[in-house]
N, C-alpha and C positions, 0 to 999 in steps of 0.2 A: 545364655552365657555368665558367669560371676561378675558382679559389678568391679570388684578387684582388677578386671581382666580389660575393660571396656576402651581404656586408654591405649591400651597397647592395640587392641581388636581394631578401633578404630584407624591406625595409623600403619596397619600394619598392609594395605595396599599403596604406601609410597614413601621413598626413599628421597628426602632433601632434595630437592633442585640439582643444588651443584653447594659446596663450600665454597663458601664466601663467594655470593653472585656477584659481585662487584669485579672480583678479581677475576673471574673469569669471561664476563662481558667486556672488561677493557683490556682483555687481553688480544692475541691475534686471533685466541678459537671462541670465536663466534659461531662457530655453528652449533645444530642444536645438540645437548647434551641426552644420551641415551639414560634412563637410570633405571636397573634392571627389573624387568618385570612391574615396573610402579612407575603411575602419572601422578602430574600434578592435578586431574581432577579429583582423584580420592582424596586427598588434603582439604580440596576447596569443600565436599561433600561432607568431609568429617567434620572440618572446622565448623561451616552454616549448622549443620546439625547441631552441635555443643554451643554455637553463639545463640540456637531460639530460645536457648533458657533467660536468656537477658530481659526478654518480654513478657517473663510468664512471671507472676506472685513468686518470689522463694518459698519455698517448704519449710516447715519449721526444721531449727536448728538439727533436731534427731534425724531428721528425715534425709539432712544432707550427708551421711556420714554413711560410707559404705560396712558393709559388716563386718568385714578383714579388718579395717581402721578399728572398728571397734572390739570385735576379738584379741587384735596386736595389742590391745595399748590395756585390758586388764592386767589388775593387779598392781599399779606405778610402771607397766614396761613403757619402754619407749618405743616408736615403730616407724619406719617411713613411710611417706605417704603425699598426696599430689594435691595441692591447694587448687581446683579449675576457677578460675573467676568468671563471673556473672558476663562480665560484656567481653565479648568477642568481635573480633573483625569478620568487616561484612567485607565479602570479597566476591559479591555479585557482576559487579562492574567487570571482571576479569574476563568473563564470556564475550565481551562487545571488540575487546584487543583483537588489532590483526595477526599477528604472531607469535609461537612462542615463547621467544624472548623474553614479547612485552609482558603477555600474562605470568609471565614466571617471576619477573621485576617488579610488576603489581602486586603480586600474593605476597614475596614475600617483605616489600616496605610496609604493606599494608599491617601484615601480623607483626611488624616489628615495631612499628609508628603506636599499634595498640599495647602492646605489653609496656611499653616504655613510657603510654599515657596514663597508665592504669594499677600498673605496679608498686607505683612509687610509695603512696601512705601505707601498705602489706608490708612492702618490704622494709619500709621505716619500721615500722612496729615490732617487725621479728626483731632488729635488729636491736631496739630497746627492752628484749625479751632474752637476747641471747640465743637464739635460736639457731639451729643449722638450715640453711635452704639454698637452693641454687633457683634459679631463673630460666623460664624456657619462653619461646618466643611463637615459634610453630603452632601449639595451642595456651593460649592465654594462660598459664600455671604456673605453680611453683613446688619445688619439691622441696619438705620439709621433714625434719625429723625430730617428737616428740612424744609427749604423752597424751592420755586423755585430756587432761585440764587444757591443754595448750591445743588439742582438737576440735571441742567442745566453742572453746572462745574464737577460734575460727571460725567454726560452723554459723557461730551467730552473729555475724557479720553479713550485711547488707550486699557489700562486694564479692563476696564468694558465692556461687551456684552449688557445690558440693565438695564433696573430699572423698577421693578415690585412695586404694590401697595403692602399696609398690611393692609386689611381693615378687620373692625370688622364685625362677620357674626353671625347672631343669630341661632343657628340651633335649629326648632321647634322639640324639642323633646315631646315625650308623660310622661310630669312627674305624672297626676296625677294618675293611673294607676300603675305608676311604686313604688310612693310611699307607696300606700295603699297595695303592696305587701312586700317591703320591712320593714315598722314598723312594721308587723305581721307574721314575720318567723315562729312563731309554729302554725298558720294555716292550714297548707300543712300536711299531717303527711303521705306522701308516696313519689312517685315517682313523679315528674312531668308530665304528659300528654307530653310534646315534647317531654321530653325524652326519654320516653317507644317510642314516634311515631320515633324516629332514631332507635330503636334498641339498646340505650348506657346500657342496665341493659345486653342484651345479650356477649357483647362485656368484661362488668364488669367479667361475672361468669366465661368467657376466662382466667380471671385475668389481664385485659387490664385496668386499672383505669386512666392513667394518670402519674401514678408514675416514679418521673425522671426528669421531663418536668416543665419547669417553663413558665408561660404564663404572657404575657407582656402585658401589659394593656396600653393606652389613652383616656381618657374620659374628666370627669366634674369632676373627683374624687372619690374616694372610702371610705367608712369606714371602714377602716381595721377590726375593732374588732365585728363586726356583728357578730350573732352566725354561719352563714353560711359561714361566711370566714374566721375568724381568724385562725383556726386550719390550713389551707391552705396557709396563708401569711406566705415568706418566712423570713420576719425580726422576726416572733413571733416563739420562742422555748417552750413555753408551759408554760412560769414565768415572761416573760419580752419581750417587742420590741425592737429591731435596726433599724431603718427607713434607715440608708445610702446605700445607695445602693438598697435600695428598695421600694424607692419612692424617685418621684421628682416633684414639685412644678413651673410650668414655666410661672405661672401668676404673674407679677411685679405691678401692679396697679388694686386697685380696684376702676372698674371706671361704670360696668354696673348696677348697683341696689345693694339689697342689698346684700350681700357675707359672706355669715358667717366663709368662710375660708382666710379672708383678702389676703395676696399676700406672696410668699415665702415661702408656710407653710411649718415648717420643720418635721411638724405628719401628716398622710394620713386624710384628712378629704374629705366630698362632700360638695357643696355648692348648686344642683341641685337633686341628687336622679340618674341620669341615670347609672354611671360609675360603681356604689354599684352594680346596676342590672344587668347590659353587664357582669362584670366579674365574678357574682353569675352564668350566663348560662353557662359560661366556664367554673366552678370549685366547683360551691355553693355546702356545704354538709355539716348540723349540725354535722354528727359525727350520728348521730341516724339515724331516718327513714326522715328525710326531706332531699332528693336530689333531689336539683334541676340543677345543673349543668353537663356538660358531661363529665366532666373529674374531680370529685371528690378527684381523687390521686396526683394530683398537687400542685405545689405551684403558686403562682400567684406576682409583680411586679406592680407596676401602677407608673402613670403621669399624673396630672393633666393638659389639655390645654386647658380647656374652663371657662370661669369666668362668673357662673353664667347662664350656656348655649351659652355663645357669647366666640370664636374662631378665631384665624385669622392665619396667613401662618407661625408666625414668633415663634406663640405658638406652633404648630402642628411640626414645622422644630425643635424643643427644645425638645418636646419632644422625636422626632425621633432618636435624638443623645444619648438621655439619654437610 
């Protein structure tokens, strides 16, 4: 795997526990959160593997810089990159905790505390340089935009483990088929074949439809008011919508073609169609005969991490934190 994709790969098996964990655990929704296809154990393994670098003598500054970053900053050009700090949180104590909620809270708090305690000197230095930056805590890292001189200066710091690239990666998503299905929701008037093949209706007959579960997704965005999704959207109360803590947009710039969502959209939107399709596969149902989702009794929340199908490690990390 190319070095510039490493962070994205490290976290491709984890969708952050639940946006604003404190809000979740302080509410009535204290049941376990289903996080689509992803588990907190993947995060623990990924961050621990990164954290091992803190016990090893740092390599020379030039050895800390990913090839992609070197290439992208040639000729005085600026590039986006991720500064991974050497000191990473120790999450091993989570194994001894008895419940999923306790494990999740411990991991979140440990990651947050480590980022807060170790990033301050670096953030202050970046501010003094008038450099663009954004902090992450799910892995102790900072997104920075700058030139080769800035990269090399950062790499020379003892509190920096390595500098990774933040490339824009185009995902080859099967848009045409997805669009037809989404825009004609009333064509299907029965349980979808894939749902039947999985024997989901047999589980529903036992009374298990996903009730009490919140599915979290990150993708190209979501058409929250789609007929098969609106009832299950956690922000919808039957008459009005609240998107706070139910939706987040990690796209800051509109640079990859025609983008109907713009950037940092306060309202859920999908500029490519794929996210609406995938969350529909998880929980989609129009309340009638159209059964397209595995768990129609569950609720969903979502984060947009792709801009017209183009994602970056930083946008994925931001959605993981959500």
